[in-house]
C-alpha positions as CSV (number, residue, x, y, z in Angstrom):
1,M,-7.2,38.9,130.1
2,T,-6.8,40.4,133.6
3,D,-7.7,38.7,136.9
4,S,-10.6,41.1,137.4
5,E,-12.4,40.4,134.1
6,P,-14.2,37.2,135.1
7,R,-15.6,39.0,138.1
8,W,-17.3,41.6,135.9
9,R,-18.4,39.4,133.1
10,R,-22.1,39.3,132.3
11,L,-23.9,36.6,134.2
12,E,-27.4,35.2,134.1
13,P,-29.5,36.2,137.0
14,D,-29.3,32.8,138.7
15,E,-25.5,32.8,138.3
16,R,-25.2,36.3,139.7
17,R,-27.4,35.4,142.7
18,E,-25.3,32.4,143.4
19,Q,-22.1,34.5,143.1
20,I,-23.4,36.9,145.7
21,F,-24.6,34.1,147.9
22,A,-21.1,32.4,147.8
23,C,-19.3,35.6,148.6
24,A,-21.6,36.3,151.5
25,A,-21.2,32.8,152.9
26,R,-17.5,33.1,152.7
27,L,-17.5,36.5,154.5
28,F,-19.9,35.4,157.2
29,G,-17.7,32.5,157.8
30,E,-14.6,34.7,158.1
31,R,-16.0,37.5,160.2
32,P,-18.6,38.2,162.9
33,Y,-22.0,39.1,161.4
34,A,-21.8,42.7,162.6
35,D,-18.4,43.1,160.9
36,V,-19.8,42.2,157.4
37,S,-21.5,45.0,155.5
38,T,-23.5,44.8,152.3
39,S,-20.8,46.9,150.8
40,D,-18.2,44.3,151.7
41,I,-20.4,41.6,150.1
42,A,-21.0,43.7,146.9
43,T,-17.2,44.4,146.6
44,A,-16.3,40.7,147.0
45,A,-19.0,39.7,144.4
46,G,-18.1,42.5,142.0
47,V,-21.7,43.9,141.9
48,A,-23.5,47.0,142.8
49,R,-24.9,47.0,146.4
50,G,-28.4,47.4,145.0
51,L,-28.2,43.9,143.5
52,I,-27.9,42.4,147.0
53,N,-31.1,44.2,148.0
54,H,-32.7,43.1,144.7
55,Y,-32.0,39.4,145.1
56,F,-32.0,39.0,148.9
57,G,-33.4,42.1,150.6
58,T,-31.5,43.1,153.7
59,K,-28.2,41.9,155.1
60,R,-30.1,40.0,157.7
61,E,-32.2,38.2,155.1
62,L,-29.1,37.2,153.2
63,Y,-27.5,35.9,156.4
64,L,-30.6,33.9,157.2
65,A,-30.5,32.4,153.6
66,V,-26.9,31.4,154.1
67,L,-27.7,29.9,157.5
68,R,-30.7,28.0,156.1
69,R,-28.8,26.4,153.2
70,T,-25.7,25.6,155.2
71,V,-27.5,23.7,158.0
72,T,-30.0,21.9,155.8
73,L,-28.8,18.7,154.0
74,P,-29.5,19.3,150.3
75,Q,-31.9,17.4,148.2
76,A,-28.9,15.8,146.5
77,T,-28.4,13.7,149.6
78,L,-31.1,11.4,148.3
79,D,-29.1,10.6,145.1
80,I,-25.8,9.6,146.6
81,V,-26.6,6.3,148.3
82,T,-26.8,3.2,146.2
83,D,-28.2,-0.2,147.1
84,G,-26.1,-2.4,149.3
85,P,-25.7,-3.4,153.0
86,L,-26.5,-0.7,155.5
87,E,-22.9,-0.3,156.5
88,E,-21.9,0.5,152.9
89,R,-24.8,3.0,152.5
90,V,-23.8,4.7,155.7
91,R,-20.1,4.8,154.7
92,V,-20.9,6.5,151.4
93,A,-23.3,9.0,153.0
94,V,-20.9,10.0,155.8
95,D,-18.0,10.4,153.3
96,W,-20.2,12.6,151.1
97,F,-21.2,14.7,154.1
98,L,-17.7,15.2,155.3
99,T,-16.7,16.4,151.8
100,L,-19.6,18.8,151.9
101,V,-18.5,20.1,155.3
102,T,-14.9,20.5,154.0
103,R,-16.1,22.7,151.1
104,Q,-18.2,24.9,153.5
105,G,-15.4,25.2,156.0
106,K,-15.7,28.2,158.2
107,T,-19.2,28.9,157.1
108,W,-20.3,25.5,158.4
109,L,-18.6,26.1,161.7
110,V,-20.3,29.5,162.1
111,A,-23.7,28.1,161.1
112,T,-23.6,25.2,163.5
113,A,-22.7,27.5,166.4
114,P,-24.7,30.6,165.3
115,D,-24.0,33.5,167.6
116,G,-23.8,36.2,164.9
117,L,-27.3,37.5,165.7
118,G,-27.4,36.4,169.3
119,S,-30.5,34.9,170.7
120,D,-32.9,35.1,167.8
121,P,-36.3,33.4,167.4
122,E,-36.0,33.4,163.6
123,V,-32.6,31.8,163.7
124,E,-33.9,29.2,166.1
125,A,-36.9,28.4,163.9
126,I,-34.5,28.0,160.9
127,L,-32.4,25.6,162.8
128,V,-35.3,23.5,164.1
129,E,-36.8,23.2,160.6
130,A,-33.4,22.4,159.1
131,E,-32.7,19.7,161.7
132,R,-36.1,18.0,161.0
133,R,-35.8,18.2,157.2
134,S,-32.2,16.9,157.3
135,A,-33.1,14.0,159.6
136,A,-35.9,13.0,157.3
137,R,-33.5,13.1,154.3
138,V,-30.9,11.0,156.1
139,L,-33.5,8.3,156.7
140,E,-34.9,8.5,153.2
141,A,-31.4,8.4,151.6
142,L,-30.4,5.3,153.6
143,G,-33.7,3.6,152.8
144,V,-34.8,3.3,156.4
145,K,-38.5,2.6,156.6
146,V,-40.2,4.1,159.7
147,D,-43.8,3.5,160.5
148,S,-46.0,6.5,161.1
149,V,-46.4,5.8,164.9
150,H,-42.7,6.1,165.5
151,A,-41.8,8.5,162.7
152,E,-41.4,11.6,165.0
153,T,-39.4,9.6,167.6
154,C,-37.0,8.3,165.0
155,N,-36.6,11.8,163.5
156,A,-35.8,13.1,167.0
157,L,-33.2,10.3,167.4
158,V,-31.5,11.4,164.2
159,R,-31.6,15.0,165.3
160,A,-29.9,13.9,168.5
161,Y,-27.3,12.1,166.4
162,G,-26.9,15.4,164.5
163,G,-25.7,17.1,167.7
164,M,-22.8,14.6,167.8
165,V,-22.1,15.3,164.1
166,K,-21.7,19.0,164.9
167,A,-19.5,18.3,167.9
168,A,-17.3,15.9,166.0
169,G,-17.0,18.3,163.1
170,R,-15.8,21.0,165.4
171,E,-13.2,18.7,167.0
172,W,-11.9,18.0,163.5
173,L,-12.2,21.4,161.7
174,L,-11.8,23.8,164.6
175,R,-9.6,22.1,167.2
176,G,-7.8,19.4,165.2
177,D,-8.1,16.8,167.9
178,L,-9.7,14.4,165.5
179,D,-8.9,13.8,161.8
180,R,-11.3,13.1,159.0
181,D,-10.8,9.3,159.2
182,Q,-11.5,9.2,162.9
183,V,-14.6,11.4,162.5
184,H,-15.8,9.2,159.6
185,T,-15.4,6.0,161.8
186,L,-17.2,7.7,164.7
187,L,-20.2,8.9,162.7
188,S,-20.5,5.8,160.5
189,R,-20.5,3.3,163.4
190,A,-22.8,5.5,165.5
191,L,-25.3,5.9,162.7
192,V,-25.4,2.1,162.0
193,T,-25.9,1.4,165.7
194,L,-28.6,4.0,165.9
195,I,-30.5,2.4,163.0
196,E,-29.9,-1.3,163.8
197,D,-30.0,-1.3,167.6
198,V,-31.6,1.9,169.0
199,F,-34.5,2.2,166.6
200,P,-35.8,-1.3,167.3
201,A,-35.2,-1.0,171.1
202,I,-37.3,2.2,171.2
203,S,-40.0,1.2,168.8
204,G,-40.3,-2.3,170.1
205,T,-39.9,-3.9,166.7
C-alpha cells in the first residue's frame, strides 16, 4: 500500500467533510487567509475542488466555519468534569482545555487573533456568539449555579476571563515565555478566584 492510498479511499460524506475541514484548518493556521486557495485545500484533502463548494460553499464560508468551531468550546466540555471540590473540577477542565489548544496549535492562535479577513462584522459576530456560548458552557460544566438576575453579568465576567486565557495561550504557544504548567496554574487559580470571590462580591450573595 502506498502513502497516497489512504487519502483517496472512499469515505462517507461526514468523514469526507471532516477531512476537508481538518485540512482547511491546518492551512489557515499555517498561512494568511489570502494565501490559501480552495485548490490548495482540495489538494491537501485529496478531493476535487467542487467538493469544497458542495460541503461548505465559498472559501470564506469554510474559513468562517473553521473560525466558529475553533473559538467555541465544544459540547463535550460538559462531559469532562466530574463531581468533587471546585478546585478539582477546575483543574480537570483547564487541563482538558490546554490539551485541546495543543491539538489545534497554529489554528487556535490564528482564530484567537483573527486578522485574516481584516475588520469584518461577520467575524466579529461569530466571536461574540462563541464567547457567550463558551462562557455558558464553562459555568455549566463546573456546576456553577447563577440566578437569572446576575446571569448576564457572570457570563460577561467569564468572557473577560477568556481574554486572559487567550493572552496566556499566546505567551505559551507563540512566545514561549510561559510553559504549560505555568499557564495551567494561572488559569486554574484565576478561575477559582473568579467563581468563589468575584461572583459573590458582584452579585451581593
